[in-house]
PyMOL Python script that loads the backbone (N, CA, C, O; Angstrom):
from pymol import cmd

cmd.read_pdbstr("""\
ATOM      1  N   UNK A   1       0.649  -1.391   0.192  1.00  0.00           N
ATOM      2  CA  UNK A   1       0.032  -0.060  -0.434  1.00  0.00           C
ATOM      3  C   UNK A   1       1.051   0.895  -0.052  1.00  0.00           C
ATOM      4  O   UNK A   1       2.134   0.549   0.420  1.00  0.00           O
ATOM      5  N   UNK A   2       0.717   2.060  -0.249  1.00  0.00           N
ATOM      6  CA  UNK A   2       1.527   3.782  -0.876  1.00  0.00           C
ATOM      7  C   UNK A   2       0.944   4.185   0.747  1.00  0.00           C
ATOM      8  O   UNK A   2       0.055   3.880   1.542  1.00  0.00           O
ATOM      9  N   UNK A   3       2.362   5.267   0.564  1.00  0.00           N
ATOM     10  CA  UNK A   3       2.549   6.025   1.627  1.00  0.00           C
ATOM     11  C   UNK A   3       1.184   7.381   1.564  1.00  0.00           C
ATOM     12  O   UNK A   3       0.665   7.795   0.527  1.00  0.00           O
ATOM     13  N   UNK A   4       0.888   7.808   2.874  1.00  0.00           N
ATOM     14  CA  UNK A   4      -1.109   7.965   2.225  1.00  0.00           C
ATOM     15  C   UNK A   4      -0.155   9.613   2.137  1.00  0.00           C
ATOM     16  O   UNK A   4       0.988   9.648   2.593  1.00  0.00           O
ATOM     17  N   UNK A   5      -0.906  11.089   1.403  1.00  0.00           N
ATOM     18  CA  UNK A   5      -0.422  12.138   1.150  1.00  0.00           C
ATOM     19  C   UNK A   5      -0.615  12.503   2.675  1.00  0.00           C
ATOM     20  O   UNK A   5      -1.213  11.814   3.502  1.00  0.00           O
ATOM     21  N   UNK A   6       0.255  14.205   2.974  1.00  0.00           N
ATOM     22  CA  UNK A   6       0.117  14.774   3.917  1.00  0.00           C
ATOM     23  C   UNK A   6      -1.180  16.383   3.518  1.00  0.00           C
ATOM     24  O   UNK A   6      -0.899  17.055   2.526  1.00  0.00           O
ATOM     25  N   UNK A   7      -2.029  16.655   4.082  1.00  0.00           N
ATOM     26  CA  UNK A   7      -3.317  17.192   3.651  1.00  0.00           C
ATOM     27  C   UNK A   7      -3.378  18.492   4.390  1.00  0.00           C
ATOM     28  O   UNK A   7      -3.948  18.327   5.468  1.00  0.00           O
ATOM     29  N   UNK A   8      -2.934  19.917   4.162  1.00  0.00           N
ATOM     30  CA  UNK A   8      -3.577  20.748   4.726  1.00  0.00           C
ATOM     31  C   UNK A   8      -4.373  21.528   4.265  1.00  0.00           C
ATOM     32  O   UNK A   8      -4.011  22.169   3.278  1.00  0.00           O
ATOM     33  N   UNK A   9      -5.022  21.632   4.528  1.00  0.00           N
ATOM     34  CA  UNK A   9      -6.190  23.107   3.977  1.00  0.00           C
ATOM     35  C   UNK A   9      -6.426  24.280   4.443  1.00  0.00           C
ATOM     36  O   UNK A   9      -7.465  24.611   5.015  1.00  0.00           O
ATOM     37  N   UNK A  10      -5.459  24.988   4.223  1.00  0.00           N
ATOM     38  CA  UNK A  10      -5.914  26.711   4.966  1.00  0.00           C
ATOM     39  C   UNK A  10      -6.647  28.061   4.426  1.00  0.00           C
ATOM     40  O   UNK A  10      -6.403  28.608   3.350  1.00  0.00           O
ATOM     41  N   UNK A  11      -7.690  28.525   5.495  1.00  0.00           N
ATOM     42  CA  UNK A  11      -8.361  29.194   5.147  1.00  0.00           C
ATOM     43  C   UNK A  11      -6.848  30.747   5.786  1.00  0.00           C
ATOM     44  O   UNK A  11      -5.765  30.686   6.369  1.00  0.00           O
ATOM     45  N   UNK A  12      -7.733  31.913   5.191  1.00  0.00           N
ATOM     46  CA  UNK A  12      -6.975  33.232   6.024  1.00  0.00           C
ATOM     47  C   UNK A  12      -6.623  33.255   7.436  1.00  0.00           C
ATOM     48  O   UNK A  12      -5.572  33.541   8.010  1.00  0.00           O
ATOM     49  N   UNK A  13      -7.959  32.819   7.921  1.00  0.00           N
ATOM     50  CA  UNK A  13      -8.175  32.684   9.185  1.00  0.00           C
ATOM     51  C   UNK A  13      -7.250  31.524  10.114  1.00  0.00           C
ATOM     52  O   UNK A  13      -6.363  31.746  10.938  1.00  0.00           O
ATOM     53  N   UNK A  14      -7.698  30.497   9.743  1.00  0.00           N
ATOM     54  CA  UNK A  14      -6.727  29.370  10.196  1.00  0.00           C
ATOM     55  C   UNK A  14      -6.682  28.146   9.656  1.00  0.00           C
ATOM     56  O   UNK A  14      -7.347  28.048   8.625  1.00  0.00           O
ATOM     57  N   UNK A  15      -5.943  26.872  10.116  1.00  0.00           N
ATOM     58  CA  UNK A  15      -5.790  26.058   9.597  1.00  0.00           C
ATOM     59  C   UNK A  15      -6.812  25.070  10.016  1.00  0.00           C
ATOM     60  O   UNK A  15      -6.934  24.535  11.117  1.00  0.00           O
ATOM     61  N   UNK A  16      -7.965  24.829   8.279  1.00  0.00           N
ATOM     62  CA  UNK A  16      -8.806  24.148   8.786  1.00  0.00           C
ATOM     63  C   UNK A  16      -9.235  22.267   8.740  1.00  0.00           C
ATOM     64  O   UNK A  16     -10.246  21.697   9.148  1.00  0.00           O
ATOM     65  N   UNK A  17      -7.779  21.614   7.955  1.00  0.00           N
ATOM     66  CA  UNK A  17      -7.554  20.876   8.385  1.00  0.00           C
ATOM     67  C   UNK A  17      -5.926  20.489   7.980  1.00  0.00           C
ATOM     68  O   UNK A  17      -5.133  20.886   7.127  1.00  0.00           O
ATOM     69  N   UNK A  18      -5.897  19.536   9.032  1.00  0.00           N
ATOM     70  CA  UNK A  18      -4.373  18.501   8.916  1.00  0.00           C
ATOM     71  C   UNK A  18      -4.541  17.692   8.891  1.00  0.00           C
ATOM     72  O   UNK A  18      -5.499  17.292   9.552  1.00  0.00           O
ATOM     73  N   UNK A  19      -3.779  16.785   8.133  1.00  0.00           N
ATOM     74  CA  UNK A  19      -3.999  15.146   8.346  1.00  0.00           C
ATOM     75  C   UNK A  19      -3.381  14.157   7.199  1.00  0.00           C
ATOM     76  O   UNK A  19      -2.775  14.715   6.284  1.00  0.00           O
ATOM     77  N   UNK A  20      -3.484  12.763   7.178  1.00  0.00           N
ATOM     78  CA  UNK A  20      -3.253  11.810   5.968  1.00  0.00           C
ATOM     79  C   UNK A  20      -4.697  11.912   5.171  1.00  0.00           C
ATOM     80  O   UNK A  20      -5.624  12.543   5.678  1.00  0.00           O
ATOM     81  N   UNK A  21      -4.821  11.309   4.002  1.00  0.00           N
ATOM     82  CA  UNK A  21      -5.239  11.386   3.060  1.00  0.00           C
ATOM     83  C   UNK A  21      -4.888  10.141   1.779  1.00  0.00           C
ATOM     84  O   UNK A  21      -3.803  10.388   1.252  1.00  0.00           O
ATOM     85  N   UNK A  22      -5.391   9.225   1.351  1.00  0.00           N
ATOM     86  CA  UNK A  22      -5.823   8.742   0.088  1.00  0.00           C
ATOM     87  C   UNK A  22      -5.718   9.148  -0.859  1.00  0.00           C
ATOM     88  O   UNK A  22      -4.802   8.952  -1.658  1.00  0.00           O
ATOM     89  N   UNK A  23      -7.071  10.109  -1.021  1.00  0.00           N
ATOM     90  CA  UNK A  23      -7.309  10.555  -1.377  1.00  0.00           C
ATOM     91  C   UNK A  23      -8.121  11.873  -1.937  1.00  0.00           C
ATOM     92  O   UNK A  23      -9.251  12.017  -1.471  1.00  0.00           O
ATOM     93  N   UNK A  24      -7.759  12.647  -2.689  1.00  0.00           N
ATOM     94  CA  UNK A  24      -8.222  14.458  -2.826  1.00  0.00           C
ATOM     95  C   UNK A  24      -8.766  15.051  -4.058  1.00  0.00           C
ATOM     96  O   UNK A  24      -8.267  15.480  -5.098  1.00  0.00           O
ATOM     97  N   UNK A  25      -9.960  14.928  -3.589  1.00  0.00           N
ATOM     98  CA  UNK A  25     -10.529  15.763  -5.070  1.00  0.00           C
ATOM     99  C   UNK A  25     -10.680  17.394  -4.563  1.00  0.00           C
ATOM    100  O   UNK A  25     -11.225  17.895  -3.580  1.00  0.00           O
ATOM    101  N   UNK A  26      -9.880  18.011  -5.793  1.00  0.00           N
ATOM    102  CA  UNK A  26     -10.378  19.324  -5.398  1.00  0.00           C
ATOM    103  C   UNK A  26     -10.783  20.233  -6.677  1.00  0.00           C
ATOM    104  O   UNK A  26     -10.377  19.888  -7.787  1.00  0.00           O
ATOM    105  N   UNK A  27     -11.354  21.064  -6.569  1.00  0.00           N
ATOM    106  CA  UNK A  27     -11.913  21.972  -7.348  1.00  0.00           C
ATOM    107  C   UNK A  27     -11.052  22.757  -8.549  1.00  0.00           C
ATOM    108  O   UNK A  27     -11.745  23.727  -8.858  1.00  0.00           O
ATOM    109  N   UNK A  28     -10.288  22.750  -9.054  1.00  0.00           N
ATOM    110  CA  UNK A  28      -9.876  23.775 -10.347  1.00  0.00           C
ATOM    111  C   UNK A  28     -10.984  24.484 -10.610  1.00  0.00           C
ATOM    112  O   UNK A  28     -12.188  24.455 -10.358  1.00  0.00           O
ATOM    113  N   UNK A  29     -10.252  25.087 -11.156  1.00  0.00           N
ATOM    114  CA  UNK A  29     -10.186  26.242 -11.943  1.00  0.00           C
ATOM    115  C   UNK A  29     -11.454  26.223 -13.245  1.00  0.00           C
ATOM    116  O   UNK A  29     -12.378  26.975 -13.556  1.00  0.00           O
ATOM    117  N   UNK A  30     -10.907  24.940 -13.759  1.00  0.00           N
ATOM    118  CA  UNK A  30     -11.178  24.351 -14.650  1.00  0.00           C
ATOM    119  C   UNK A  30     -12.068  23.264 -14.981  1.00  0.00           C
ATOM    120  O   UNK A  30     -12.583  22.787 -15.993  1.00  0.00           O
ATOM    121  N   UNK A  31     -12.039  22.970 -13.214  1.00  0.00           N
ATOM    122  CA  UNK A  31     -12.736  20.957 -13.526  1.00  0.00           C
ATOM    123  C   UNK A  31     -11.589  20.567 -12.265  1.00  0.00           C
ATOM    124  O   UNK A  31     -10.440  20.900 -11.974  1.00  0.00           O
ATOM    125  N   UNK A  32     -12.742  19.576 -11.673  1.00  0.00           N
ATOM    126  CA  UNK A  32     -12.168  18.228 -10.905  1.00  0.00           C
ATOM    127  C   UNK A  32     -11.337  17.974 -11.214  1.00  0.00           C
ATOM    128  O   UNK A  32     -11.139  17.849 -12.423  1.00  0.00           O
ATOM    129  N   UNK A  33     -10.343  17.746 -10.264  1.00  0.00           N
ATOM    130  CA  UNK A  33      -8.830  17.101 -10.365  1.00  0.00           C
ATOM    131  C   UNK A  33      -8.286  16.153  -8.871  1.00  0.00           C
ATOM    132  O   UNK A  33      -8.018  16.648  -7.776  1.00  0.00           O
ATOM    133  N   UNK A  34      -8.236  14.697  -9.245  1.00  0.00           N
ATOM    134  CA  UNK A  34      -7.967  14.402  -8.182  1.00  0.00           C
ATOM    135  C   UNK A  34      -6.495  14.004  -8.259  1.00  0.00           C
ATOM    136  O   UNK A  34      -5.715  14.155  -9.200  1.00  0.00           O
ATOM    137  N   UNK A  35      -6.244  13.334  -6.773  1.00  0.00           N
ATOM    138  CA  UNK A  35      -4.778  13.578  -6.108  1.00  0.00           C
ATOM    139  C   UNK A  35      -4.595  11.817  -5.471  1.00  0.00           C
ATOM    140  O   UNK A  35      -5.228  11.568  -4.445  1.00  0.00           O
ATOM    141  N   UNK A  36      -3.919  10.908  -5.969  1.00  0.00           N
ATOM    142  CA  UNK A  36      -3.460  10.097  -5.028  1.00  0.00           C
ATOM    143  C   UNK A  36      -2.020  10.199  -4.621  1.00  0.00           C
ATOM    144  O   UNK A  36      -1.271  11.102  -4.993  1.00  0.00           O
ATOM    145  N   UNK A  37      -1.700   9.247  -3.861  1.00  0.00           N
ATOM    146  CA  UNK A  37      -0.343   9.039  -3.497  1.00  0.00           C
ATOM    147  C   UNK A  37       1.288   9.075  -4.567  1.00  0.00           C
ATOM    148  O   UNK A  37       0.823   8.160  -5.247  1.00  0.00           O
ATOM    149  N   UNK A  38       2.282   9.258  -5.042  1.00  0.00           N
ATOM    150  CA  UNK A  38       2.998   9.502  -6.391  1.00  0.00           C
ATOM    151  C   UNK A  38       2.477  10.571  -6.894  1.00  0.00           C
ATOM    152  O   UNK A  38       3.103  10.884  -7.906  1.00  0.00           O
ATOM    153  N   UNK A  39       1.229  11.612  -6.563  1.00  0.00           N
ATOM    154  CA  UNK A  39       0.941  12.104  -7.692  1.00  0.00           C
ATOM    155  C   UNK A  39       2.499  13.344  -8.287  1.00  0.00           C
ATOM    156  O   UNK A  39       3.354  13.697  -7.475  1.00  0.00           O
ATOM    157  N   UNK A  40       2.515  13.610  -9.176  1.00  0.00           N
ATOM    158  CA  UNK A  40       3.274  14.249  -9.574  1.00  0.00           C
ATOM    159  C   UNK A  40       3.132  15.816  -9.385  1.00  0.00           C
ATOM    160  O   UNK A  40       2.133  16.526  -9.499  1.00  0.00           O
ATOM    161  N   UNK A  41       4.473  16.144  -9.051  1.00  0.00           N
ATOM    162  CA  UNK A  41       4.489  17.957  -8.932  1.00  0.00           C
ATOM    163  C   UNK A  41       3.340  18.793  -9.575  1.00  0.00           C
ATOM    164  O   UNK A  41       3.110  18.882 -10.781  1.00  0.00           O
ATOM    165  N   UNK A  42       2.727  19.332  -8.653  1.00  0.00           N
ATOM    166  CA  UNK A  42       1.703  20.144  -9.559  1.00  0.00           C
ATOM    167  C   UNK A  42       1.451  21.434  -8.971  1.00  0.00           C
ATOM    168  O   UNK A  42       1.308  21.310  -7.755  1.00  0.00           O
ATOM    169  N   UNK A  43       1.303  23.048  -9.505  1.00  0.00           N
ATOM    170  CA  UNK A  43       0.401  24.132  -8.938  1.00  0.00           C
ATOM    171  C   UNK A  43      -0.721  24.303  -9.952  1.00  0.00           C
ATOM    172  O   UNK A  43      -0.621  24.304 -11.179  1.00  0.00           O
ATOM    173  N   UNK A  44      -2.069  24.483  -9.017  1.00  0.00           N
ATOM    174  CA  UNK A  44      -3.375  24.686  -9.861  1.00  0.00           C
ATOM    175  C   UNK A  44      -4.167  26.291  -9.065  1.00  0.00           C
ATOM    176  O   UNK A  44      -3.648  27.048  -8.244  1.00  0.00           O
ATOM    177  N   UNK A  45      -5.226  26.351  -9.550  1.00  0.00           N
ATOM    178  CA  UNK A  45      -5.390  27.880  -9.346  1.00  0.00           C
ATOM    179  C   UNK A  45      -7.009  27.183  -9.300  1.00  0.00           C
ATOM    180  O   UNK A  45      -7.474  26.848 -10.389  1.00  0.00           O
ATOM    181  N   UNK A  46      -7.903  26.954  -7.986  1.00  0.00           N
ATOM    182  CA  UNK A  46      -9.043  26.824  -7.541  1.00  0.00           C
ATOM    183  C   UNK A  46     -10.409  27.340  -8.233  1.00  0.00           C
ATOM    184  O   UNK A  46     -10.549  28.407  -8.831  1.00  0.00           O
ATOM    185  N   UNK A  47     -11.079  26.654  -8.083  1.00  0.00           N
ATOM    186  CA  UNK A  47     -12.698  27.661  -8.571  1.00  0.00           C
ATOM    187  C   UNK A  47     -13.328  26.739  -6.901  1.00  0.00           C
ATOM    188  O   UNK A  47     -12.671  26.010  -6.158  1.00  0.00           O
ATOM    189  N   UNK A  48     -15.054  27.238  -6.772  1.00  0.00           N
ATOM    190  CA  UNK A  48     -15.677  26.937  -5.564  1.00  0.00           C
ATOM    191  C   UNK A  48     -15.610  25.704  -6.169  1.00  0.00           C
ATOM    192  O   UNK A  48     -15.262  25.183  -7.229  1.00  0.00           O
ATOM    193  N   UNK A  49     -16.226  25.345  -4.745  1.00  0.00           N
ATOM    194  CA  UNK A  49     -16.863  23.555  -4.678  1.00  0.00           C
ATOM    195  C   UNK A  49     -16.381  23.213  -3.595  1.00  0.00           C
ATOM    196  O   UNK A  49     -15.767  23.923  -2.799  1.00  0.00           O
ATOM    197  N   UNK A  50     -16.687  21.884  -3.500  1.00  0.00           N
ATOM    198  CA  UNK A  50     -16.396  20.563  -2.784  1.00  0.00           C
ATOM    199  C   UNK A  50     -14.650  19.841  -3.309  1.00  0.00           C
ATOM    200  O   UNK A  50     -14.137  19.280  -4.278  1.00  0.00           O
ATOM    201  N   UNK A  51     -14.280  20.328  -1.928  1.00  0.00           N
ATOM    202  CA  UNK A  51     -13.117  19.478  -1.584  1.00  0.00           C
ATOM    203  C   UNK A  51     -13.538  18.561  -0.639  1.00  0.00           C
ATOM    204  O   UNK A  51     -14.253  18.678   0.357  1.00  0.00           O
ATOM    205  N   UNK A  52     -12.706  17.220  -1.355  1.00  0.00           N
ATOM    206  CA  UNK A  52     -13.183  16.231  -0.508  1.00  0.00           C
ATOM    207  C   UNK A  52     -11.591  15.742  -0.173  1.00  0.00           C
ATOM    208  O   UNK A  52     -10.500  16.051  -0.652  1.00  0.00           O
ATOM    209  N   UNK A  53     -11.991  14.896   0.807  1.00  0.00           N
ATOM    210  CA  UNK A  53     -10.238  14.075   1.603  1.00  0.00           C
ATOM    211  C   UNK A  53     -10.356  12.829   1.957  1.00  0.00           C
ATOM    212  O   UNK A  53     -10.956  12.739   3.029  1.00  0.00           O
ATOM    213  N   UNK A  54     -10.031  11.791   1.501  1.00  0.00           N
ATOM    214  CA  UNK A  54     -10.363  10.455   1.501  1.00  0.00           C
ATOM    215  C   UNK A  54      -9.152   9.573   2.392  1.00  0.00           C
ATOM    216  O   UNK A  54      -7.960   9.480   2.097  1.00  0.00           O
ATOM    217  N   UNK A  55      -9.868   8.962   3.576  1.00  0.00           N
ATOM    218  CA  UNK A  55      -9.190   8.263   3.835  1.00  0.00           C
ATOM    219  C   UNK A  55      -9.356   7.060   4.789  1.00  0.00           C
ATOM    220  O   UNK A  55      -9.791   6.966   5.937  1.00  0.00           O
ATOM    221  N   UNK A  56      -8.966   6.370   4.101  1.00  0.00           N
ATOM    222  CA  UNK A  56      -9.618   5.090   3.838  1.00  0.00           C
ATOM    223  C   UNK A  56     -11.452   4.868   4.094  1.00  0.00           C
ATOM    224  O   UNK A  56     -11.958   4.758   2.977  1.00  0.00           O
ATOM    225  N   UNK A  57     -12.470   4.783   5.144  1.00  0.00           N
ATOM    226  CA  UNK A  57     -14.324   4.568   4.300  1.00  0.00           C
ATOM    227  C   UNK A  57     -14.478   6.062   4.786  1.00  0.00           C
ATOM    228  O   UNK A  57     -15.580   6.371   4.332  1.00  0.00           O
ATOM    229  N   UNK A  58     -13.987   7.144   5.449  1.00  0.00           N
ATOM    230  CA  UNK A  58     -14.140   8.214   5.879  1.00  0.00           C
ATOM    231  C   UNK A  58     -13.594   9.506   5.187  1.00  0.00           C
ATOM    232  O   UNK A  58     -12.507  10.069   5.322  1.00  0.00           O
ATOM    233  N   UNK A  59     -14.686   9.811   4.397  1.00  0.00           N
ATOM    234  CA  UNK A  59     -14.649  10.854   3.737  1.00  0.00           C
ATOM    235  C   UNK A  59     -14.904  12.473   4.607  1.00  0.00           C
ATOM    236  O   UNK A  59     -16.004  12.599   5.146  1.00  0.00           O
ATOM    237  N   UNK A  60     -14.041  13.498   4.708  1.00  0.00           N
ATOM    238  CA  UNK A  60     -13.954  15.168   4.500  1.00  0.00           C
ATOM    239  C   UNK A  60     -14.373  15.852   3.313  1.00  0.00           C
ATOM    240  O   UNK A  60     -14.285  15.916   2.087  1.00  0.00           O
ATOM    241  N   UNK A  61     -14.868  16.318   4.338  1.00  0.00           N
ATOM    242  CA  UNK A  61     -15.584  17.680   2.964  1.00  0.00           C
ATOM    243  C   UNK A  61     -15.521  19.199   3.505  1.00  0.00           C
ATOM    244  O   UNK A  61     -15.731  19.660   4.627  1.00  0.00           O
ATOM    245  N   UNK A  62     -15.262  19.622   2.649  1.00  0.00           N
ATOM    246  CA  UNK A  62     -15.071  21.352   2.481  1.00  0.00           C
ATOM    247  C   UNK A  62     -15.354  22.270   1.362  1.00  0.00           C
ATOM    248  O   UNK A  62     -14.739  22.123   0.306  1.00  0.00           O
ATOM    249  N   UNK A  63     -16.198  23.169   1.497  1.00  0.00           N
ATOM    250  CA  UNK A  63     -15.739  24.501   0.834  1.00  0.00           C
ATOM    251  C   UNK A  63     -14.889  24.872   0.713  1.00  0.00           C
ATOM    252  O   UNK A  63     -14.152  24.836   1.699  1.00  0.00           O
ATOM    253  N   UNK A  64     -14.421  25.422  -0.406  1.00  0.00           N
ATOM    254  CA  UNK A  64     -13.619  25.990  -0.635  1.00  0.00           C
ATOM    255  C   UNK A  64     -14.341  26.677  -2.194  1.00  0.00           C
ATOM    256  O   UNK A  64     -15.206  26.283  -2.976  1.00  0.00           O
ATOM    257  N   UNK A  65     -12.874  28.674  -2.055  1.00  0.00           N
ATOM    258  CA  UNK A  65     -13.497  29.297  -3.030  1.00  0.00           C
ATOM    259  C   UNK A  65     -12.353  29.899  -2.967  1.00  0.00           C
ATOM    260  O   UNK A  65     -11.917  30.476  -1.971  1.00  0.00           O
ATOM    261  N   UNK A  66     -11.658  29.763  -4.333  1.00  0.00           N
ATOM    262  CA  UNK A  66     -10.525  30.441  -4.784  1.00  0.00           C
ATOM    263  C   UNK A  66      -9.576  30.022  -3.860  1.00  0.00           C
ATOM    264  O   UNK A  66      -9.771  29.153  -3.010  1.00  0.00           O
ATOM    265  N   UNK A  67      -7.758  31.124  -4.162  1.00  0.00           N
ATOM    266  CA  UNK A  67      -6.486  30.409  -3.849  1.00  0.00           C
ATOM    267  C   UNK A  67      -5.933  29.174  -5.010  1.00  0.00           C
ATOM    268  O   UNK A  67      -6.088  28.993  -6.218  1.00  0.00           O
ATOM    269  N   UNK A  68      -5.193  28.448  -3.862  1.00  0.00           N
ATOM    270  CA  UNK A  68      -3.941  27.622  -4.914  1.00  0.00           C
ATOM    271  C   UNK A  68      -4.111  26.504  -4.685  1.00  0.00           C
ATOM    272  O   UNK A  68      -5.151  26.313  -4.054  1.00  0.00           O
ATOM    273  N   UNK A  69      -3.428  25.443  -4.962  1.00  0.00           N
ATOM    274  CA  UNK A  69      -3.666  23.808  -4.858  1.00  0.00           C
ATOM    275  C   UNK A  69      -2.412  23.789  -5.229  1.00  0.00           C
ATOM    276  O   UNK A  69      -2.030  24.297  -6.284  1.00  0.00           O
ATOM    277  N   UNK A  70      -1.254  22.891  -3.959  1.00  0.00           N
ATOM    278  CA  UNK A  70       0.020  22.524  -4.308  1.00  0.00           C
ATOM    279  C   UNK A  70      -0.250  20.984  -4.290  1.00  0.00           C
ATOM    280  O   UNK A  70      -1.258  20.625  -3.682  1.00  0.00           O
ATOM    281  N   UNK A  71       0.695  19.832  -5.008  1.00  0.00           N
ATOM    282  CA  UNK A  71       1.222  19.004  -4.670  1.00  0.00           C
ATOM    283  C   UNK A  71       3.094  18.963  -4.937  1.00  0.00           C
ATOM    284  O   UNK A  71       3.648  19.398  -5.947  1.00  0.00           O
ATOM    285  N   UNK A  72       3.713  18.401  -3.879  1.00  0.00           N
ATOM    286  CA  UNK A  72       4.851  18.474  -3.920  1.00  0.00           C
ATOM    287  C   UNK A  72       5.027  17.533  -3.090  1.00  0.00           C
ATOM    288  O   UNK A  72       4.433  17.622  -2.016  1.00  0.00           O
ATOM    289  N   UNK A  73       6.223  15.917  -3.448  1.00  0.00           N
ATOM    290  CA  UNK A  73       7.052  15.411  -2.820  1.00  0.00           C
ATOM    291  C   UNK A  73       5.494  14.506  -1.814  1.00  0.00           C
ATOM    292  O   UNK A  73       6.115  13.948  -0.910  1.00  0.00           O
ATOM    293  N   UNK A  74       4.453  14.267  -1.660  1.00  0.00           N
ATOM    294  CA  UNK A  74       3.026  13.812  -1.382  1.00  0.00           C
ATOM    295  C   UNK A  74       2.838  14.358   0.063  1.00  0.00           C
ATOM    296  O   UNK A  74       2.839  13.857   1.187  1.00  0.00           O
ATOM    297  N   UNK A  75       2.601  16.202  -0.707  1.00  0.00           N
ATOM    298  CA  UNK A  75       2.663  17.308   0.224  1.00  0.00           C
ATOM    299  C   UNK A  75       1.405  17.697  -0.532  1.00  0.00           C
ATOM    300  O   UNK A  75       1.552  18.277  -1.607  1.00  0.00           O
ATOM    301  N   UNK A  76      -0.240  17.348   0.073  1.00  0.00           N
ATOM    302  CA  UNK A  76      -1.026  18.543  -0.677  1.00  0.00           C
ATOM    303  C   UNK A  76      -1.450  19.769   0.600  1.00  0.00           C
ATOM    304  O   UNK A  76      -1.618  19.590   1.807  1.00  0.00           O
ATOM    305  N   UNK A  77      -1.518  20.784  -0.056  1.00  0.00           N
ATOM    306  CA  UNK A  77      -1.307  22.140   0.486  1.00  0.00           C
ATOM    307  C   UNK A  77      -2.671  23.332  -0.163  1.00  0.00           C
ATOM    308  O   UNK A  77      -2.450  23.899  -1.232  1.00  0.00           O
ATOM    309  N   UNK A  78      -3.713  23.542   0.423  1.00  0.00           N
ATOM    310  CA  UNK A  78      -4.538  23.813  -0.352  1.00  0.00           C
ATOM    311  C   UNK A  78      -4.985  25.414   0.231  1.00  0.00           C
ATOM    312  O   UNK A  78      -5.827  25.597   1.110  1.00  0.00           O
ATOM    313  N   UNK A  79      -4.253  26.449  -0.441  1.00  0.00           N
ATOM    314  CA  UNK A  79      -4.342  27.767   0.234  1.00  0.00           C
ATOM    315  C   UNK A  79      -5.654  28.380  -0.065  1.00  0.00           C
ATOM    316  O   UNK A  79      -5.621  28.891  -1.184  1.00  0.00           O
ATOM    317  N   UNK A  80      -7.355  28.585   0.812  1.00  0.00           N
ATOM    318  CA  UNK A  80      -7.847  29.054   0.040  1.00  0.00           C
ATOM    319  C   UNK A  80      -8.285  30.209   0.570  1.00  0.00           C
ATOM    320  O   UNK A  80      -8.071  30.309   1.778  1.00  0.00           O
ATOM    321  N   UNK A  81      -9.026  31.439  -0.132  1.00  0.00           N
ATOM    322  CA  UNK A  81      -9.219  32.295   0.065  1.00  0.00           C
ATOM    323  C   UNK A  81     -10.742  32.661   1.318  1.00  0.00           C
ATOM    324  O   UNK A  81     -10.884  33.504   2.204  1.00  0.00           O
ATOM    325  N   UNK A  82     -11.694  31.474   0.758  1.00  0.00           N
ATOM    326  CA  UNK A  82     -12.616  30.674   1.732  1.00  0.00           C
ATOM    327  C   UNK A  82     -12.353  29.382   1.756  1.00  0.00           C
ATOM    328  O   UNK A  82     -11.694  28.807   0.890  1.00  0.00           O
ATOM    329  N   UNK A  83     -12.829  28.877   2.697  1.00  0.00           N
ATOM    330  CA  UNK A  83     -12.334  27.475   3.675  1.00  0.00           C
ATOM    331  C   UNK A  83     -13.410  27.091   4.512  1.00  0.00           C
ATOM    332  O   UNK A  83     -13.483  27.985   5.354  1.00  0.00           O
ATOM    333  N   UNK A  84     -14.216  26.309   4.717  1.00  0.00           N
ATOM    334  CA  UNK A  84     -15.099  25.763   5.450  1.00  0.00           C
ATOM    335  C   UNK A  84     -15.404  24.629   5.860  1.00  0.00           C
ATOM    336  O   UNK A  84     -15.675  23.938   4.878  1.00  0.00           O
ATOM    337  N   UNK A  85     -15.517  23.997   6.905  1.00  0.00           N
ATOM    338  CA  UNK A  85     -15.615  22.397   6.191  1.00  0.00           C
ATOM    339  C   UNK A  85     -17.786  22.358   6.751  1.00  0.00           C
ATOM    340  O   UNK A  85     -18.641  22.853   7.485  1.00  0.00           O
ATOM    341  N   UNK A  86     -17.497  21.290   5.595  1.00  0.00           N
ATOM    342  CA  UNK A  86     -19.324  21.359   5.359  1.00  0.00           C
ATOM    343  C   UNK A  86     -19.760  20.185   6.193  1.00  0.00           C
ATOM    344  O   UNK A  86     -20.954  19.902   6.284  1.00  0.00           O
TER     345      UNK A  86
END
""", "prot")
cmd.dss("prot")
cmd.show_as("cartoon", "prot")
cmd.util.cbc("prot")
cmd.orient("prot")
């Protein structure tokens, strides 16, 4: 089994989520993007919509609007202008 991703979801006010994940699905500005362990490095603009963070059978959902998503070395960082737990 692959090493899990390390995910941080950060808004201007605070860190909304920090933890491991097997899958992240995010609303990029031009459509959804799925991120699994060993994903290539990437930087994309975020649109508005649901950000899903899955670990095993558990799934966390957040609403994000604007900002950036970066994937680098197994770390997914979401810096959003607006982020809140669903």
